TORDOMI-965039 format. One record per atom (N, C-alpha, C): chain; atom name; y, x, z. Coordinates in nm, 3 decimals. Atoms other than C-alpha are relative to their C-alpha. Layout:
% TORDOMI-965039
+----+----+---------+---------+---------+
! ch ! at !      c2 !      c1 !      c3 !
+----+----+---------+---------+---------+
!  A ! CA !       Y !       X !       Z !
...
+----+----+---------+---------+---------+
***
This chain:
% TORDOMI-965039
+----+----+---------+---------+---------+
! ch ! at !      c2 !      c1 !      c3 !
+----+----+---------+---------+---------+
!  A !  N !  -0.150 !   0.124 !  -0.033 !
!  A ! CA !   0.012 !  -0.009 !   0.034 !
!  A !  C !   0.065 !   0.124 !  -0.001 !
!  A !  N !  -0.099 !  -0.076 !   0.036 !
!  A ! CA !   0.323 !   0.118 !  -0.124 !
!  A !  C !   0.118 !  -0.108 !   0.038 !
!  A !  N !  -0.162 !   0.082 !  -0.043 !
!  A ! CA !   0.682 !  -0.057 !   0.069 !
!  A !  C !   0.095 !   0.082 !  -0.029 !
!  A !  N !  -0.113 !   0.003 !   0.026 !
!  A ! CA !   1.019 !  -0.004 !  -0.058 !
!  A !  C !   0.114 !  -0.102 !   0.029 !
!  A !  N !  -0.132 !   0.067 !  -0.047 !
!  A ! CA !   1.283 !  -0.118 !   0.122 !
!  A !  C !   0.176 !   0.061 !   0.030 !
!  A !  N !  -0.132 !  -0.063 !   0.001 !
!  A ! CA !   1.680 !  -0.127 !   0.117 !
!  A !  C !   0.099 !  -0.109 !   0.015 !
!  A !  N !  -0.061 !   0.090 !  -0.079 !
!  A ! CA !   1.949 !  -0.286 !   0.286 !
!  A !  C !   0.023 !  -0.036 !   0.134 !
!  A !  N !   0.017 !   0.034 !  -0.136 !
!  A ! CA !   2.003 !  -0.467 !   0.602 !
!  A !  C !   0.000 !  -0.114 !   0.042 !
!  A !  N !   0.027 !   0.165 !  -0.026 !
!  A ! CA !   1.913 !  -0.805 !   0.765 !
!  A !  C !   0.132 !  -0.057 !  -0.044 !
!  A !  N !  -0.095 !   0.094 !   0.024 !
!  A ! CA !   2.100 !  -1.102 !   0.585 !
!  A !  C !  -0.009 !   0.060 !  -0.143 !
!  A !  N !  -0.069 !  -0.070 !   0.147 !
!  A ! CA !   2.145 !  -0.861 !   0.253 !
!  A !  C !  -0.112 !   0.121 !  -0.059 !
!  A !  N !   0.148 !  -0.101 !   0.007 !
!  A ! CA !   1.761 !  -0.674 !   0.165 !
!  A !  C !  -0.071 !  -0.067 !  -0.040 !
!  A !  N !   0.159 !  -0.011 !   0.099 !
!  A ! CA !   1.494 !  -0.623 !  -0.047 !
!  A !  C !  -0.089 !   0.077 !   0.000 !
!  A !  N !   0.108 !  -0.061 !   0.003 !
!  A ! CA !   1.186 !  -0.496 !  -0.061 !
!  A !  C !  -0.102 !  -0.022 !  -0.076 !
!  A !  N !   0.097 !  -0.005 !   0.130 !
!  A ! CA !   0.940 !  -0.413 !  -0.342 !
!  A !  C !  -0.168 !   0.064 !   0.075 !
!  A !  N !   0.149 !   0.014 !  -0.075 !
!  A ! CA !   0.541 !  -0.407 !  -0.193 !
!  A !  C !  -0.088 !   0.039 !  -0.105 !
!  A !  N !   0.137 !   0.027 !   0.071 !
!  A ! CA !   0.275 !  -0.281 !  -0.422 !
!  A !  C !  -0.140 !   0.059 !   0.085 !
!  A !  N !   0.103 !   0.014 !  -0.025 !
!  A ! CA !  -0.074 !  -0.279 !  -0.379 !
!  A !  C !  -0.121 !   0.012 !  -0.062 !
!  A !  N !   0.121 !   0.003 !   0.093 !
!  A ! CA !  -0.427 !  -0.160 !  -0.512 !
!  A !  C !  -0.087 !   0.031 !   0.147 !
!  A !  N !   0.199 !   0.016 !  -0.100 !
!  A ! CA !  -0.796 !  -0.187 !  -0.401 !
!  A !  C !  -0.037 !   0.034 !  -0.131 !
!  A !  N !   0.108 !   0.023 !   0.100 !
!  A ! CA !  -1.078 !  -0.064 !  -0.593 !
!  A !  C !  -0.113 !   0.060 !   0.090 !
!  A !  N !   0.111 !  -0.041 !  -0.071 !
!  A ! CA !  -1.416 !  -0.014 !  -0.477 !
!  A !  C !  -0.125 !  -0.021 !  -0.075 !
!  A !  N !   0.104 !  -0.004 !   0.090 !
!  A ! CA !  -1.783 !   0.016 !  -0.603 !
!  A !  C !  -0.101 !  -0.078 !   0.111 !
!  A !  N !   0.059 !   0.016 !  -0.131 !
!  A ! CA !  -2.046 !  -0.169 !  -0.395 !
!  A !  C !  -0.158 !  -0.012 !  -0.051 !
!  A !  N !   0.177 !   0.042 !   0.044 !
!  A ! CA !  -2.491 !  -0.213 !  -0.442 !
!  A !  C !  -0.022 !  -0.121 !   0.055 !
!  A !  N !   0.044 !   0.122 !  -0.049 !
!  A ! CA !  -2.628 !  -0.533 !  -0.408 !
!  A !  C !  -0.084 !   0.036 !   0.116 !
!  A !  N !   0.137 !  -0.043 !  -0.110 !
!  A ! CA !  -2.855 !  -0.574 !  -0.094 !
!  A !  C !  -0.133 !  -0.108 !  -0.058 !
!  A !  N !   0.093 !   0.112 !   0.006 !
!  A ! CA !  -3.103 !  -0.779 !  -0.266 !
!  A !  C !  -0.132 !   0.014 !   0.071 !
!  A !  N !   0.167 !   0.017 !  -0.058 !
!  A ! CA !  -3.476 !  -0.847 !  -0.156 !
!  A !  C !  -0.070 !   0.076 !  -0.037 !
!  A !  N !   0.115 !  -0.137 !   0.046 !
!  A ! CA !  -3.719 !  -0.568 !  -0.173 !
!  A !  C !  -0.153 !  -0.033 !   0.080 !
!  A !  N !   0.109 !   0.021 !  -0.049 !
!  A ! CA !  -4.099 !  -0.583 !  -0.137 !
!  A !  C !  -0.044 !   0.083 !   0.124 !
!  A !  N !   0.073 !  -0.095 !  -0.152 !
!  A ! CA !  -4.208 !  -0.456 !   0.240 !
!  A !  C !  -0.097 !   0.124 !  -0.046 !
!  A !  N !   0.126 !  -0.083 !   0.055 !
!  A ! CA !  -4.537 !  -0.301 !   0.053 !
!  A !  C !   0.148 !   0.131 !  -0.072 !
!  A !  N !  -0.014 !  -0.100 !   0.081 !
!  A ! CA !  -4.265 !  -0.117 !  -0.154 !
!  A !  C !   0.089 !   0.127 !   0.084 !
!  A !  N !  -0.048 !  -0.090 !  -0.127 !
!  A ! CA !  -4.098 !   0.046 !   0.153 !
!  A !  C !  -0.074 !   0.087 !   0.064 !
!  A !  N !   0.123 !  -0.072 !  -0.018 !
!  A ! CA !  -4.421 !   0.094 !   0.315 !
!  A !  C !  -0.038 !   0.133 !  -0.053 !
!  A !  N !   0.088 !  -0.100 !   0.063 !
!  A ! CA !  -4.551 !   0.319 !   0.048 !
!  A !  C !   0.127 !   0.097 !  -0.050 !
!  A !  N !  -0.083 !  -0.096 !   0.036 !
!  A ! CA !  -4.213 !   0.505 !   0.000 !
!  A !  C !   0.055 !   0.010 !  -0.127 !
!  A !  N !  -0.081 !   0.050 !   0.099 !
!  A ! CA !  -4.101 !   0.357 !  -0.302 !
!  A !  C !   0.120 !   0.029 !  -0.013 !
!  A !  N !  -0.127 !   0.039 !  -0.056 !
!  A ! CA !  -3.790 !   0.247 !  -0.201 !
!  A !  C !   0.013 !   0.014 !   0.123 !
!  A !  N !  -0.062 !  -0.055 !  -0.144 !
!  A ! CA !  -3.586 !   0.329 !   0.091 !
!  A !  C !   0.030 !  -0.159 !   0.054 !
!  A !  N !  -0.044 !   0.198 !   0.002 !
!  A ! CA !  -3.487 !   0.034 !   0.321 !
!  A !  C !   0.087 !  -0.062 !  -0.026 !
!  A !  N !  -0.141 !   0.066 !   0.068 !
!  A ! CA !  -3.130 !  -0.024 !   0.215 !
!  A !  C !  -0.013 !   0.012 !  -0.137 !
!  A !  N !  -0.035 !   0.000 !   0.163 !
!  A ! CA !  -3.232 !   0.086 !  -0.148 !
!  A !  C !  -0.055 !  -0.127 !  -0.097 !
!  A !  N !   0.051 !   0.098 !   0.121 !
!  A ! CA !  -3.330 !  -0.147 !  -0.466 !
!  A !  C !  -0.099 !   0.034 !  -0.111 !
!  A !  N !   0.060 !   0.003 !   0.101 !
!  A ! CA !  -3.566 !  -0.214 !  -0.702 !
!  A !  C !   0.063 !   0.073 !  -0.141 !
!  A !  N !  -0.102 !  -0.041 !   0.144 !
!  A ! CA !  -3.283 !  -0.204 !  -1.008 !
!  A !  C !   0.090 !   0.080 !   0.096 !
!  A !  N !  -0.052 !  -0.082 !  -0.033 !
!  A ! CA !  -3.097 !   0.039 !  -0.912 !
!  A !  C !   0.143 !  -0.033 !  -0.088 !
!  A !  N !  -0.108 !   0.064 !   0.015 !
!  A ! CA !  -2.852 !  -0.134 !  -1.124 !
!  A !  C !   0.088 !  -0.097 !   0.028 !
!  A !  N !  -0.065 !   0.122 !  -0.086 !
!  A ! CA !  -2.764 !  -0.395 !  -0.891 !
!  A !  C !   0.093 !   0.020 !   0.058 !
!  A !  N !  -0.089 !  -0.019 !  -0.055 !
!  A ! CA !  -2.395 !  -0.436 !  -0.800 !
!  A !  C !   0.099 !   0.024 !  -0.092 !
!  A !  N !  -0.096 !   0.012 !   0.106 !
!  A ! CA !  -2.103 !  -0.362 !  -0.987 !
!  A !  C !   0.122 !   0.078 !   0.093 !
!  A !  N !  -0.171 !  -0.064 !  -0.033 !
!  A ! CA !  -1.714 !  -0.237 !  -0.930 !
!  A !  C !   0.083 !  -0.113 !  -0.022 !
!  A !  N !  -0.123 !   0.105 !   0.012 !
!  A ! CA !  -1.410 !  -0.432 !  -0.846 !
!  A !  C !   0.110 !   0.071 !   0.053 !
!  A !  N !  -0.150 !  -0.051 !  -0.038 !
!  A ! CA !  -1.082 !  -0.381 !  -0.803 !
!  A !  C !   0.100 !  -0.126 !   0.011 !
!  A !  N !  -0.120 !   0.105 !  -0.010 !
!  A ! CA !  -0.715 !  -0.579 !  -0.741 !
!  A !  C !   0.127 !   0.071 !   0.015 !
!  A !  N !  -0.129 !  -0.041 !   0.002 !
!  A ! CA !  -0.368 !  -0.500 !  -0.803 !
!  A !  C !   0.070 !  -0.112 !   0.012 !
!  A !  N !  -0.063 !   0.082 !  -0.030 !
!  A ! CA !  -0.085 !  -0.679 !  -0.621 !
!  A !  C !   0.175 !   0.063 !  -0.042 !
!  A !  N !  -0.097 !  -0.056 !  -0.048 !
!  A ! CA !   0.315 !  -0.642 !  -0.671 !
!  A !  C !   0.085 !  -0.092 !   0.021 !
!  A !  N !  -0.121 !   0.125 !  -0.045 !
!  A ! CA !   0.576 !  -0.850 !  -0.488 !
!  A !  C !   0.087 !   0.084 !   0.038 !
!  A !  N !  -0.132 !  -0.005 !  -0.028 !
!  A ! CA !   0.937 !  -0.869 !  -0.441 !
!  A !  C !   0.062 !  -0.121 !   0.105 !
!  A !  N !  -0.074 !   0.079 !  -0.070 !
!  A ! CA !   1.100 !  -0.971 !  -0.166 !
!  A !  C !   0.167 !  -0.020 !   0.033 !
!  A !  N !  -0.153 !  -0.033 !  -0.025 !
!  A ! CA !   1.500 !  -1.059 !  -0.117 !
!  A !  C !   0.035 !  -0.071 !   0.074 !
!  A !  N !  -0.087 !   0.136 !  -0.128 !
!  A ! CA !   1.722 !  -1.221 !   0.144 !
!  A !  C !   0.116 !   0.075 !  -0.095 !
!  A !  N !  -0.108 !  -0.084 !   0.086 !
!  A ! CA !   2.028 !  -1.073 !  -0.084 !
!  A !  C !   0.124 !  -0.118 !   0.027 !
!  A !  N !  -0.132 !   0.069 !  -0.014 !
!  A ! CA !   2.268 !  -1.365 !   0.016 !
!  A !  C !   0.032 !  -0.079 !  -0.074 !
!  A !  N !  -0.044 !   0.068 !   0.108 !
!  A ! CA !   2.313 !  -1.508 !  -0.316 !
!  A !  C !   0.023 !  -0.153 !   0.029 !
!  A !  N !  -0.032 !   0.141 !  -0.047 !
!  A ! CA !   2.536 !  -1.803 !  -0.312 !
!  A !  C !  -0.129 !  -0.107 !  -0.074 !
!  A !  N !   0.093 !   0.115 !   0.022 !
!  A ! CA !   2.317 !  -2.153 !  -0.356 !
!  A !  C !   0.074 !  -0.067 !  -0.095 !
!  A !  N !  -0.018 !   0.065 !   0.138 !
!  A ! CA !   2.302 !  -2.306 !  -0.717 !
!  A !  C !   0.002 !  -0.134 !   0.018 !
!  A !  N !   0.058 !   0.150 !  -0.005 !
!  A ! CA !   2.364 !  -2.671 !  -0.703 !
!  A !  C !  -0.008 !  -0.043 !  -0.152 !
!  A !  N !   0.005 !   0.071 !   0.136 !
!  A ! CA !   2.237 !  -2.848 !  -1.020 !
!  A !  C !   0.014 !  -0.134 !  -0.019 !
!  A !  N !   0.026 !   0.111 !   0.019 !
!  A ! CA !   2.247 !  -3.172 !  -1.139 !
!  A !  C !   0.016 !  -0.074 !  -0.176 !
!  A !  N !   0.006 !   0.039 !   0.138 !
!  A ! CA !   2.176 !  -3.376 !  -1.423 !
!  A !  C !   0.040 !  -0.153 !  -0.016 !
!  A !  N !  -0.052 !   0.180 !   0.023 !
!  A ! CA !   2.354 !  -3.686 !  -1.557 !
!  A !  C !  -0.049 !  -0.011 !  -0.180 !
!  A !  N !   0.058 !   0.045 !   0.137 !
!  A ! CA !   2.201 !  -3.868 !  -1.882 !
!  A !  C !   0.113 !   0.017 !  -0.070 !
!  A !  N !  -0.035 !   0.031 !   0.146 !
!  A ! CA !   2.376 !  -3.886 !  -2.209 !
!  A !  C !  -0.016 !  -0.070 !  -0.064 !
!  A !  N !   0.009 !   0.036 !   0.108 !
!  A ! CA !   2.433 !  -4.055 !  -2.484 !
!  A !  C !   0.056 !   0.074 !  -0.133 !
!  A !  N !   0.003 !  -0.008 !   0.138 !
!  A ! CA !   2.427 !  -3.976 !  -2.837 !
!  A !  C !   0.016 !  -0.112 !  -0.080 !
!  A !  N !  -0.010 !   0.146 !   0.114 !
!  A ! CA !   2.532 !  -4.230 !  -3.125 !
!  A !  C !   0.008 !   0.038 !  -0.173 !
!  A !  N !  -0.025 !  -0.083 !   0.113 !
!  A ! CA !   2.475 !  -4.129 !  -3.473 !
!  A !  C !   0.085 !  -0.191 !  -0.069 !
!  A !  N !  -0.095 !   0.062 !   0.066 !
!  A ! CA !   2.733 !  -4.298 !  -3.729 !
!  A !  C !   0.020 !   0.023 !  -0.135 !
+----+----+---------+---------+---------+
***
């Protein structure tokens, strides 16, 4: 996580970046006899390709810049063709 902040209370901004990446192995069921025979470790896998990789990234901006409030309104308009 990386965070950059500037300003003071009531007039500040902060930019935050986060990243996560990992590899994982599936903990699927394995035959007890394969463990007993030493073919597979207790936390091993029959198919070593079970598992995968994952990652996630995030970027966020928080601001309290004291900007003026903008009010908007909508008024129906009529047009005539003539």
